[in-house]
C-alpha positions as CSV (number, residue, x, y, z in Angstrom):
1,M,-11.0,27.0,19.7
2,G,-14.9,26.5,18.0
3,F,-17.6,23.8,19.2
4,R,-16.4,20.8,17.4
5,G,-12.8,22.0,17.9
6,R,-11.7,20.0,20.7
7,T,-8.1,18.6,20.8
8,Q,-7.8,14.8,20.4
9,A,-5.8,14.8,23.7
10,T,-9.0,15.8,25.5
11,V,-11.4,13.3,23.9
12,L,-9.5,10.1,24.2
13,G,-6.7,10.5,26.7
14,W,-3.1,11.0,27.9
15,G,-2.0,8.3,25.1
16,A,-3.7,9.6,22.5
17,A,-2.3,13.1,22.5
18,P,0.7,12.3,20.3
19,A,4.1,13.9,21.2
20,A,4.2,17.0,18.7
21,L,1.6,18.6,21.3
22,F,4.4,18.6,23.6
23,A,7.0,19.0,21.5
24,M,5.1,22.2,20.2
25,A,5.7,23.9,23.9
26,A,9.5,23.4,23.8
27,L,9.6,24.7,19.8
28,C,8.1,27.6,21.2
29,A,10.0,27.9,24.0
30,V,12.3,29.2,20.7
31,A,11.4,32.4,20.2
32,A,11.0,33.0,24.0
33,Q,14.6,32.9,25.0
34,A,15.3,35.8,22.6
35,Q,12.7,37.9,23.7
36,P,12.4,40.1,27.4
37,Q,9.9,39.0,29.2
38,Q,7.4,40.8,31.7
39,P,7.6,39.1,35.2
40,A,5.5,36.4,35.3
41,R,2.3,35.5,37.8
42,T,3.3,32.2,37.7
43,P,6.0,29.8,37.8
44,A,7.6,29.3,34.4
45,Y,8.3,25.8,33.0
46,S,12.1,25.6,32.1
47,G,11.9,22.8,30.0
48,N,12.5,20.1,32.5
49,A,10.0,18.1,34.3
50,A,11.9,18.8,37.7
51,Q,12.9,22.2,37.5
52,Y,10.2,24.6,38.8
53,T,11.2,27.9,40.4
54,S,8.4,27.4,42.9
55,A,8.4,24.9,46.2
56,P,9.6,21.3,45.3
57,Q,7.2,18.6,44.4
58,Q,7.0,15.4,45.1
59,T,8.3,12.3,43.3
60,L,6.3,10.7,40.6
61,Q,7.0,7.1,39.7
62,L,5.5,4.7,37.4
63,P,5.1,0.7,37.5
64,P,7.3,-1.5,36.2
65,L,6.5,-2.9,32.8
66,P,6.3,-7.2,32.4
67,V,9.8,-7.9,31.2
68,T,10.0,-10.4,28.2
69,P,12.0,-13.8,28.6
70,A,15.3,-13.2,26.1
71,I,16.0,-16.5,24.0
72,T,19.8,-16.6,25.4
73,A,20.6,-17.2,28.8
74,N,22.1,-14.0,29.5
75,G,20.5,-11.8,26.9
76,R,17.9,-9.1,27.5
77,V,14.9,-7.8,25.3
78,V,15.2,-4.1,24.6
79,E,12.8,-4.0,21.8
80,D,9.3,-6.2,20.9
81,V,5.7,-5.7,19.7
82,I,3.3,-5.2,22.7
83,A,0.1,-4.8,20.6
84,R,-0.8,-5.7,17.2
85,I,-4.0,-3.3,15.9
86,N,-4.8,-4.3,11.9
87,D,-2.0,-3.6,10.2
88,Q,-0.2,-1.4,12.7
89,I,1.6,-2.2,15.9
90,I,2.5,-0.4,19.0
91,T,6.1,-1.4,20.1
92,R,7.7,-1.0,23.9
93,S,9.6,1.8,22.8
94,A,6.8,3.6,21.8
95,Y,4.9,2.7,24.7
96,E,8.0,3.9,27.2
97,H,8.1,7.0,25.7
98,A,4.2,8.0,26.0
99,E,4.6,7.2,29.7
100,Q,7.7,9.7,29.8
101,Q,5.8,12.4,27.9
102,M,2.6,11.5,30.5
103,L,5.0,11.9,33.7
104,Q,6.7,14.8,32.5
105,D,3.0,16.5,31.5
106,A,1.8,15.4,35.0
107,Q,4.5,16.8,36.8
108,Q,4.1,20.1,35.0
109,Q,0.1,19.9,36.5
110,G,1.3,18.8,40.1
111,M,-1.0,16.1,39.5
112,S,-1.2,13.2,42.7
113,Q,0.5,9.6,42.3
114,A,-3.3,8.1,42.2
115,S,-3.7,10.4,39.1
116,I,-1.0,9.1,37.6
117,D,-1.6,5.6,38.0
118,D,-5.0,5.9,36.9
119,H,-3.7,7.5,33.8
120,Q,-1.2,4.8,33.2
121,R,-3.8,1.7,33.7
122,N,-5.5,3.7,30.4
123,L,-2.4,4.3,28.9
124,L,-2.5,1.0,26.3
125,R,-5.8,2.0,25.9
126,D,-5.6,5.2,24.2
127,M,-3.0,4.4,22.1
128,I,-4.8,1.6,20.9
129,D,-7.7,4.0,20.6
130,Q,-5.7,5.9,18.1
131,Q,-4.5,3.4,16.1
132,L,-8.3,2.5,15.5
133,L,-8.8,6.1,14.5
134,L,-5.8,6.2,12.3
135,S,-7.1,2.9,10.5
136,K,-10.2,4.4,9.6
137,G,-9.1,7.8,8.3
138,K,-6.9,5.2,6.0
139,E,-9.5,3.8,4.9
140,L,-12.1,6.8,4.5
141,G,-8.7,8.6,2.9
142,V,-8.1,11.3,5.0
143,N,-5.6,13.7,3.8
144,C,-3.7,16.3,6.2
145,D,-0.9,17.5,4.2
146,A,-2.4,21.1,4.1
147,D,-3.3,21.4,7.8
148,V,0.1,20.2,8.4
149,T,1.4,22.8,6.3
150,R,-0.8,25.3,7.7
151,R,0.3,24.6,11.3
152,L,3.9,24.5,10.7
153,D,3.5,27.9,9.4
154,D,1.6,29.7,12.2
155,L,4.3,27.6,14.3
156,R,6.7,29.5,12.6
157,K,5.2,32.8,13.1
158,Q,4.6,32.8,16.4
159,N,8.6,32.1,16.7
160,H,9.5,34.8,14.5
161,L,11.3,32.4,12.1
162,D,12.0,33.1,8.7
163,S,11.9,30.0,7.1
164,M,11.0,26.2,7.5
165,E,14.6,25.7,7.5
166,A,14.9,27.5,10.7
167,L,12.1,25.4,12.6
168,E,13.7,22.5,11.7
169,K,16.8,23.8,13.3
170,A,15.3,25.2,16.4
171,A,13.6,21.9,16.5
172,A,16.9,20.1,16.2
173,Q,18.5,22.7,19.4
174,Q,15.7,21.0,21.2
175,G,16.2,17.6,21.0
176,I,13.1,17.0,18.7
177,S,13.1,15.1,15.5
178,F,11.5,17.4,13.0
179,E,9.7,14.2,11.4
180,D,8.3,12.9,14.1
181,F,6.7,16.1,15.0
182,K,5.1,16.4,11.8
183,Q,4.0,13.0,12.3
184,G,2.0,13.7,15.3
185,I,0.7,16.7,13.6
186,A,-0.7,14.8,10.8
187,N,-2.2,11.9,13.3
188,Q,-4.0,14.6,15.3
189,C,-5.5,15.9,12.7
190,I,-6.6,12.6,11.0
191,T,-7.8,11.3,14.3
192,Q,-9.6,14.8,14.6
193,Q,-11.4,14.3,11.4
194,V,-12.6,11.0,12.0
195,V,-14.1,11.8,15.3
196,R,-16.4,14.9,13.8
197,D,-16.8,12.5,10.8
198,E,-18.1,9.0,12.4
199,V,-19.3,10.2,15.9
200,G,-19.5,13.9,16.1
201,R,-22.3,14.2,13.2
202,H,-24.4,11.9,14.7
203,L,-24.8,14.2,17.7
204,Q,-28.1,16.2,18.6
205,M,-29.2,18.8,20.8
206,T,-32.2,21.2,21.4
207,H,-32.6,24.5,22.4
208,A,-34.2,23.2,25.5
209,Q,-30.8,21.2,26.8
210,E,-28.4,24.1,26.5
211,D,-31.3,26.1,28.5
212,A,-31.0,23.5,31.1
213,Y,-27.2,22.9,31.0
214,Y,-26.5,27.0,31.7
215,K,-29.0,27.2,34.8
216,A,-27.6,23.9,35.8
217,H,-23.8,25.0,35.6
218,T,-23.9,28.9,36.1
219,S,-21.3,29.1,38.3
220,D,-19.1,27.9,35.4
221,F,-20.0,30.9,33.5
222,L,-19.1,33.7,36.0
223,M,-16.8,36.3,34.0
224,P,-14.7,38.9,35.6
225,E,-15.4,42.5,33.9
226,Q,-13.6,42.9,30.8
227,V,-13.4,45.2,27.7
228,H,-13.0,44.4,23.9
229,L,-10.3,47.3,22.2
230,S,-9.2,48.7,19.2
231,E,-6.3,50.8,18.5
232,I,-4.7,53.6,16.3
233,L,-1.1,53.8,17.1
234,I,1.1,56.3,15.8
235,P,4.3,55.4,16.8
236,T,7.2,57.4,17.9
237,P,11.1,56.2,18.1
238,D,12.9,55.5,21.3
239,T,15.3,58.1,21.2
240,A,12.6,60.4,19.3
241,T,13.5,64.3,20.0
242,D,10.7,66.7,21.2
243,A,9.9,68.1,17.9
244,Q,9.2,64.0,16.6
245,I,7.0,64.3,19.6
246,A,5.0,67.2,18.9
247,A,4.4,66.1,15.2
248,A,3.1,62.8,16.4
249,Q,0.8,64.2,19.1
250,T,-0.2,66.8,16.3
251,R,-1.4,63.8,14.1
252,A,-2.9,61.9,17.2
253,D,-4.8,65.3,17.8
254,D,-6.2,65.6,14.0
255,L,-7.0,61.7,14.1
256,A,-9.1,62.1,17.0
257,A,-11.1,65.1,15.9
258,E,-11.8,63.1,12.5
259,L,-13.5,60.6,14.5
260,K,-15.7,63.3,16.4
261,T,-16.7,64.3,13.1
262,G,-18.0,60.6,12.4
263,A,-15.3,58.9,10.6
264,K,-15.1,54.9,10.8
265,F,-12.3,54.1,13.2
266,A,-11.5,50.7,11.4
267,D,-10.8,52.8,8.3
268,L,-8.5,55.1,10.2
269,A,-6.5,52.4,11.5
270,K,-6.5,50.6,8.4
271,S,-4.6,53.4,6.7
272,S,-3.5,55.6,9.4
273,S,-2.3,53.3,12.6
274,G,1.4,52.1,12.5
275,G,1.0,49.2,15.0
276,P,0.9,45.6,14.1
277,T,-3.0,45.6,14.2
278,A,-3.3,48.0,11.7
279,A,-4.6,44.8,9.0
280,A,-7.3,43.9,11.1
281,G,-8.6,47.3,11.9
282,G,-6.8,47.8,14.8
283,E,-8.3,45.4,16.7
284,L,-6.5,44.1,20.4
285,G,-8.9,41.5,21.6
286,D,-10.5,41.0,25.1
287,F,-8.8,42.5,28.6
288,K,-9.9,41.6,31.9
289,R,-9.8,44.1,34.7
290,G,-6.2,44.3,36.4
291,T,-4.2,43.3,32.8
292,L,-3.9,46.4,31.7
293,G,-1.7,49.5,32.8
294,D,-3.2,51.9,35.2
295,V,-3.6,54.6,32.6
296,L,-5.3,52.8,30.0
297,E,-7.6,50.6,32.5
298,K,-8.7,54.4,34.1
299,A,-9.5,55.8,30.5
300,T,-11.1,52.4,29.3
301,F,-13.0,50.9,31.8
302,G,-14.7,53.6,32.6
303,L,-16.6,54.2,29.0
304,P,-19.2,52.3,27.6
305,A,-19.4,50.2,24.1
306,G,-18.4,52.6,21.5
307,G,-16.5,55.0,23.3
308,I,-13.1,56.1,22.6
309,T,-10.1,57.5,24.4
310,P,-8.1,61.0,23.7
311,P,-4.5,60.0,22.6
312,I,-2.8,59.0,25.4
313,R,0.7,58.8,25.5
314,T,2.7,55.4,26.0
315,R,5.9,53.8,25.2
316,Q,5.5,53.2,22.0
317,G,3.7,56.4,20.9
318,F,0.6,57.7,20.8
319,V,-2.3,55.5,21.2
320,I,-5.9,56.3,20.4
321,L,-8.3,53.1,22.1
322,R,-11.7,52.8,21.4
323,V,-14.2,50.2,23.6
324,D,-15.7,47.8,21.1
325,S,-17.6,46.5,24.1
326,H,-17.7,46.3,27.5
327,Q,-19.1,43.6,29.8
328,A,-19.9,44.1,33.2
329,A,-18.5,41.5,35.8
330,G,-21.4,38.1,36.6
331,V,-22.7,36.1,34.9
332,P,-23.5,36.8,30.6
333,P,-27.0,35.7,29.6
334,L,-27.2,32.8,27.3
335,E,-26.8,34.4,24.2
336,Q,-23.3,35.4,24.6
337,V,-21.9,32.1,26.2
338,E,-23.8,29.9,23.7
339,P,-21.1,28.6,21.9
340,Q,-19.7,27.8,25.2
341,V,-22.6,26.0,26.7
342,Q,-22.9,24.6,23.2
343,E,-19.5,22.8,23.6
344,A,-19.9,21.8,27.0
345,I,-23.1,19.8,26.1
346,Y,-21.1,18.6,22.8
347,M,-18.3,17.1,25.2
348,D,-20.3,15.3,27.6
349,Q,-22.2,13.6,24.9
350,L,-19.0,13.0,22.5
351,Q,-17.4,10.7,25.4
352,P,-20.1,8.2,25.9
353,A,-20.8,8.3,21.8
354,L,-17.2,7.5,21.4
355,R,-16.3,4.8,24.1
356,D,-19.3,2.9,22.2
357,Y,-18.0,3.6,18.6
358,L,-14.0,2.5,19.6
359,T,-15.6,-0.9,21.7
360,K,-17.5,-1.5,18.5
361,S,-14.1,-0.9,16.5
362,R,-12.2,-3.3,18.6
363,Q,-15.0,-6.0,18.0
364,D,-14.1,-5.7,13.8
365,A,-10.8,-5.4,14.1
366,Y,-7.9,-7.8,14.2
367,M,-6.1,-6.9,17.5
368,D,-3.4,-9.2,19.6
369,V,-2.2,-8.0,22.9
370,K,0.9,-9.4,24.4
371,A,0.3,-11.2,27.9
372,G,1.5,-8.9,30.7
373,F,-0.4,-5.7,29.1
374,I,-4.4,-5.2,29.6
375,D,-6.4,-2.8,27.1
376,T,-9.0,-1.8,29.4
377,G,-11.5,-0.3,26.5
378,S,-11.8,-3.7,25.5
379,N,-15.2,-5.6,26.5
380,A,-15.6,-8.6,28.8
381,A,-16.3,-11.0,25.8
382,R,-13.0,-10.1,24.3
383,A,-11.3,-9.5,27.6
384,S,-11.7,-13.4,28.7
385,T,-10.4,-14.8,25.9
386,T,-6.7,-14.8,24.4
387,V,-7.4,-15.8,20.8
388,P,-7.1,-12.7,18.5
389,K,-10.6,-12.3,16.4
390,F,-9.7,-12.5,12.7
391,T,-12.0,-9.9,10.6
392,A,-14.4,-12.0,8.5
393,Y,-13.1,-11.3,5.4
394,A,-15.3,-12.5,2.6
395,P,-13.4,-12.7,-1.1
396,P,-14.9,-11.5,-3.8
397,P,-16.5,-14.4,-6.3
398,I,-14.3,-15.7,-8.7
399,K,-15.6,-14.7,-12.2
400,K,-17.2,-17.3,-15.1
401,H,-14.2,-17.0,-17.8
402,T,-11.7,-17.6,-14.9
403,L,-13.9,-20.6,-13.9
404,A,-13.8,-21.8,-17.2
405,K,-10.6,-21.2,-17.8
406,Q,-9.5,-23.1,-14.9
407,K,-11.6,-26.3,-15.5
408,A,-10.4,-26.6,-18.7
409,E,-6.6,-26.0,-17.7
410,Q,-7.6,-28.9,-15.0
411,E,-9.1,-31.5,-17.6
412,K,-6.0,-30.6,-19.7
413,A,-3.8,-31.6,-17.3
414,A,-5.9,-35.1,-16.0
415,K,-5.9,-36.1,-19.9
416,A,-2.0,-35.4,-20.0
417,A,-1.4,-37.5,-16.8
418,A,-3.9,-40.5,-18.1
419,E,-1.9,-40.0,-21.6
420,L,1.4,-40.8,-19.9
421,A,0.5,-43.4,-17.6
422,A,-1.0,-45.1,-20.8
423,A,2.4,-44.5,-22.5
424,R,4.2,-45.8,-19.9
425,E,2.2,-49.1,-19.7
426,R,2.7,-49.8,-22.9
427,V,6.2,-49.4,-23.1
428,A,6.6,-51.4,-19.9
429,E,4.5,-54.3,-21.6
430,K,6.7,-53.8,-24.4
431,Q,10.1,-54.4,-23.1
432,A,8.7,-57.3,-20.5
433,E,7.7,-59.2,-23.8
434,K,11.5,-58.1,-25.0
435,A,12.6,-59.3,-21.9
436,Q,11.0,-62.6,-21.5
437,A,12.1,-63.3,-25.5
438,A,15.6,-62.6,-24.8
439,A,15.8,-64.8,-22.0
440,T,14.0,-67.4,-23.4
441,Q,16.5,-67.7,-26.4
442,K,19.4,-67.4,-24.5
443,S,17.9,-70.3,-22.0
444,G,17.0,-72.3,-24.8
445,V,13.6,-73.4,-23.1
446,K,10.5,-73.0,-25.0
447,N,7.3,-71.5,-23.9
448,A,4.9,-74.1,-22.3
449,S,2.2,-72.5,-23.6
450,K,3.2,-72.3,-27.1
451,A,3.1,-75.5,-29.5
452,V,6.4,-77.1,-29.7
453,K,7.6,-77.0,-33.3
454,P,10.2,-79.9,-34.1
455,K,13.4,-78.3,-35.3
456,K,14.3,-79.3,-38.8
457,I,17.4,-80.4,-39.5
458,H,20.0,-79.1,-42.3
459,R,22.7,-81.0,-43.5
460,E,25.5,-78.9,-42.7
461,K,28.1,-78.6,-45.1
462,I,31.7,-78.8,-43.8
463,R,34.4,-77.1,-45.7
464,Y,38.0,-78.0,-45.7
465,G,40.3,-76.8,-42.4
466,Q,36.9,-76.3,-40.9
467,A,35.6,-78.2,-38.0
468,P,31.9,-78.8,-38.0
469,R,29.6,-76.1,-35.8
470,N,26.4,-77.7,-35.8
471,S,27.0,-81.3,-36.3
472,L,28.9,-81.6,-32.9
473,P,27.2,-80.7,-29.7
474,R,28.8,-77.6,-28.1
475,G,31.8,-78.4,-25.3
476,T,31.8,-77.7,-21.9
477,T,34.8,-77.5,-19.5
478,S,35.0,-76.9,-15.7
479,E,38.0,-76.0,-13.7
480,A,37.7,-79.4,-11.9
481,S,38.4,-80.9,-15.7
482,V,41.2,-79.2,-15.9
483,G,44.3,-81.5,-15.4
484,A,42.3,-84.7,-14.9
485,P,43.8,-88.0,-16.5
486,I,41.9,-88.8,-19.9
487,Q,39.0,-91.9,-19.7
488,G,40.7,-94.9,-19.9
489,Q,44.2,-94.0,-18.7
490,A,45.4,-95.3,-15.0
491,P,46.8,-92.3,-13.1
492,G,50.5,-92.0,-13.0
493,I,50.7,-94.3,-16.2
494,A,52.0,-92.0,-19.1
495,M,49.9,-92.2,-22.7
496,A,51.6,-93.9,-25.3
497,P,52.0,-91.4,-27.9
498,T,50.4,-91.8,-30.8
499,E,51.5,-91.2,-35.0
500,S,50.6,-87.8,-35.5
501,T,51.7,-86.4,-39.1
502,T,51.3,-82.4,-37.1
503,S,53.4,-81.0,-34.7
504,S,52.0,-79.4,-31.9
505,I,52.8,-75.2,-32.1
506,T,53.8,-74.0,-28.5
507,T,53.8,-70.1,-27.3
508,G,56.2,-70.7,-24.5
509,G,53.4,-70.3,-21.8
510,T,52.7,-72.6,-19.2
511,A,50.8,-75.3,-19.6
512,E,47.7,-73.8,-17.3
513,S,47.7,-71.0,-20.2
514,E,47.5,-73.3,-23.2
515,A,44.7,-75.3,-21.9
516,P,41.8,-74.6,-23.9
517,Q,39.3,-71.5,-22.7
518,L,36.4,-72.8,-24.2
519,A,34.0,-69.7,-23.6
520,E,30.1,-70.1,-23.7
521,E,29.4,-68.6,-27.2
522,E,26.8,-66.4,-28.2
523,A,24.1,-67.1,-29.8
524,P,24.5,-66.6,-33.7
525,T,22.8,-63.7,-35.5
526,R,19.7,-64.8,-37.2
527,K,18.5,-63.9,-40.5
528,T,15.6,-61.0,-40.3
529,R,12.9,-60.4,-42.4
530,F,11.6,-56.9,-43.3
531,A,8.3,-58.0,-41.8
532,A,10.2,-58.2,-38.8
533,R,11.5,-54.1,-38.6
534,Q,7.7,-53.6,-37.7
535,T,8.3,-54.5,-34.2
536,E,11.3,-52.2,-33.9
537,Q,8.7,-49.1,-35.3
538,T,6.5,-50.1,-32.5
539,A,9.1,-49.8,-30.3
540,K,10.2,-46.3,-31.5
541,V,7.0,-44.7,-31.5
542,D,6.3,-45.9,-28.3
543,E,8.9,-44.3,-26.8
544,T,8.4,-41.4,-28.9
545,K,4.8,-41.2,-27.4
546,L,6.1,-41.6,-23.9
547,N,8.8,-38.9,-24.2
548,K,5.9,-36.7,-25.4
549,A,3.6,-37.5,-22.8
550,E,6.0,-37.0,-20.1
551,L,6.8,-33.8,-21.6
552,K,2.9,-32.5,-21.7
553,A,2.4,-33.7,-18.5
554,T,5.6,-31.7,-16.9
555,D,5.7,-28.4,-19.1
556,H,3.0,-25.9,-17.7
557,P,3.2,-22.3,-18.5
558,V,4.6,-19.3,-16.2
559,A,2.1,-17.1,-14.6
560,A,2.3,-14.0,-15.5
561,T,3.4,-11.1,-13.2
562,Q,1.6,-8.2,-12.4
563,Q,3.4,-6.1,-14.7
564,E,3.0,-8.5,-17.9
565,A,-1.0,-8.7,-16.9
566,A,-1.1,-5.2,-16.9
567,D,1.0,-4.8,-20.2
568,E,-1.2,-7.5,-22.1
569,K,-4.6,-5.8,-20.9
570,T,-3.1,-2.4,-21.9
571,Q,-2.5,-4.1,-25.4
572,A,-5.5,-6.0,-25.6
573,A,-7.4,-2.6,-25.3
574,P,-9.1,-0.9,-27.8
575,L,-6.7,2.0,-29.5
576,G,-9.4,4.5,-29.5
577,L,-9.0,6.3,-32.6
578,N,-12.6,5.6,-33.7
579,G,-13.9,4.7,-30.5
580,D,-14.5,1.9,-29.2
581,T,-13.5,-0.8,-31.5
582,V,-14.2,-4.0,-29.5
583,K,-18.0,-3.3,-28.7
584,K,-20.3,-3.2,-31.2
585,P,-22.1,-0.5,-31.6
586,K,-26.0,-0.7,-30.8
587,K,-28.5,0.5,-33.8
588,P,-31.1,2.8,-32.0
589,K,-34.3,1.2,-31.5
590,R,-37.2,2.6,-33.9
591,Q,-40.0,4.4,-32.3
592,K,-43.5,3.7,-33.2
593,G,-44.3,6.5,-35.7
594,D,-40.7,7.1,-37.2
595,P,-40.6,7.3,-40.7
596,K,-39.2,3.8,-42.9
597,N,-36.2,4.3,-44.4
598,R,-35.9,1.3,-47.5
599,L,-32.9,1.2,-49.5
600,Q,-35.3,1.2,-52.5
601,E,-36.6,4.6,-51.4
602,K,-32.8,6.2,-51.1
603,P,-32.2,8.9,-54.3
604,K,-29.4,7.7,-57.0
605,P,-26.2,10.0,-57.4
606,A,-26.4,12.3,-60.6
607,A,-24.2,10.9,-63.2
608,P,-21.0,12.9,-63.8
609,A,-20.7,15.3,-66.7
610,P,-18.4,14.2,-69.3
611,V,-15.3,15.6,-69.7
612,A,-13.5,16.9,-73.0
613,P,-10.5,15.2,-74.1
614,T,-7.1,16.7,-73.6
615,V,-4.6,17.8,-76.5
616,N,-1.2,16.4,-76.4
617,P,1.0,19.4,-77.2
618,A,4.1,17.2,-78.3
619,L,2.0,16.1,-81.4
620,G,2.0,19.5,-82.6
621,T,5.8,20.5,-81.9
622,G,7.4,18.3,-85.0
623,S,8.4,20.2,-88.4
624,G,5.9,18.1,-91.0
625,A,3.4,17.3,-88.4
626,S,0.2,18.7,-89.2
627,P,-1.6,21.1,-86.0
628,A,-4.0,18.9,-83.8
629,P,-7.4,19.8,-84.6
630,A,-8.9,21.4,-81.7
631,A,-11.3,20.0,-79.2
632,T,-14.7,19.9,-80.1
633,T,-17.8,19.4,-77.8
634,P,-20.0,16.8,-79.6
635,P,-23.2,18.6,-80.0
636,A,-26.4,17.8,-77.2
637,T,-28.5,15.4,-78.1
638,T,-32.5,15.1,-77.8
639,P,-33.7,12.9,-74.8
640,A,-35.7,11.6,-77.7
641,S,-35.7,7.9,-78.0
642,T,-34.1,6.9,-81.4
643,T,-33.6,2.9,-82.9
644,P,-30.8,1.5,-84.2
645,P,-29.9,0.6,-87.5
646,K,-30.3,-3.0,-88.2
């Protein structure tokens, strides 16, 4: 890994390392189960945090999490949000999963309980740090799809799998969600790019700092003796015959002879080597003393840089090794370990710079941490308050035409409301006047405010067989008068019958039903004049105005949707056939000294040449018709002017 290629787990801590880092180790174990392994010098991890081939370890424990009270009496909260960071959340299940991953990795490394407690205290801080970096990556538009694909392909090649489907199946066998695994790799890539662009690029170092660090940490760069090797392999089958072995040895001797004559080792490795490193020129890498077999170690560690061994017989075939570089035991010079020194200085500067950057990001972001959980990365001012701090969002200013449109709509609505109130008031006045007039006419009481005009009595014309209507007063009856004795008659004494020329007609009913029921008669319908229709017409007009005012006050246009607004904007745009037809093109500004173009000075177009008349062939086809005269061109006239005859 290069100078700026540290994993984000090393920079941010345990919580920021996504689950993909732990799942990658499980996926890499798929190919390891199918291939024979050499005896390991260290205890192998079998996939379970409690199983080691070495001595038993102590049991690590995690402190219990704060419990959220349930709504019901016998309920239990299994999922809730413990932190909100901008538009992201951290759930209780995600926090518990991160704790379990941290515990498994700590048991692999044999950490103490004190170290576990320290990492658990900063776990929420590291998870919040990762969410802040992801939010910044979304703001910067960081895209890591290509990196995710490349890393998955590298992992597939490491596990010797044929396709991505096989890798996904291997993840399912290990109990790993392949989508979560990909998302973890993407999150790791985004956080690395944000740290590199926002923090790492602002760090600077000098050669004096490198020299001082190298001298202060000399023991850290102590290296054992090692060699860098390249190979040319002439392979032989496992059940090779003597003839095949002899042919392979002859081929290896010929290649060794070519190398002695000055042939390039890398070119021969690419063209003649049968090993897996042939495409890379046979490069194998660095090997420390004790890591190679006895025969190969004795043949290579005694050679200087550039030395070539004779063909050596191995189980794979005959191999020719070249020592590209030979590093003696001890502390190498600064020039050889300068990348490691720069990386160490970079990491020392990155830790406080990144912490300052994340602290400032907390101040600028919206955060809300649930009671009982502590964010150790927040400053004292933020930790002392429980009120969430919102971002200082300033809305964009409203455009002038939008303000004018809103003002016009408000004035229109106010005018409609005023017209509605006036119309209602007019209608109410008319109705009140009408009701007062009806009550006055019904009661017969004149309005005291108006002058009383004596009623003109007209002589009533009574017809035969009809009773007078206007000359006699209207009769009144009551329940008390029904059945009472007539005035002038003593009670209990029958009234003497009177002579009558008319006989009473009975209907067979009771006397009570035969009693005259004198109901209150309605006022007679009076004659109206044509001028009185103006009142009715005015009432109808007022009612119509009121209905229109109510409709105008309550009728508002429906707000356009986003799709309708976008369609309207697209339809209003110019077609573009002749450019932008909305904006008037500006005339080029005339510079001083440019020639003037006047309309009078423009040359007039030349007159078109005269065209000879065309002969109609139909005129010459008849039997008696004479042939049409040939078309002749009039003679050219001289341009001299002639005077027409008077």
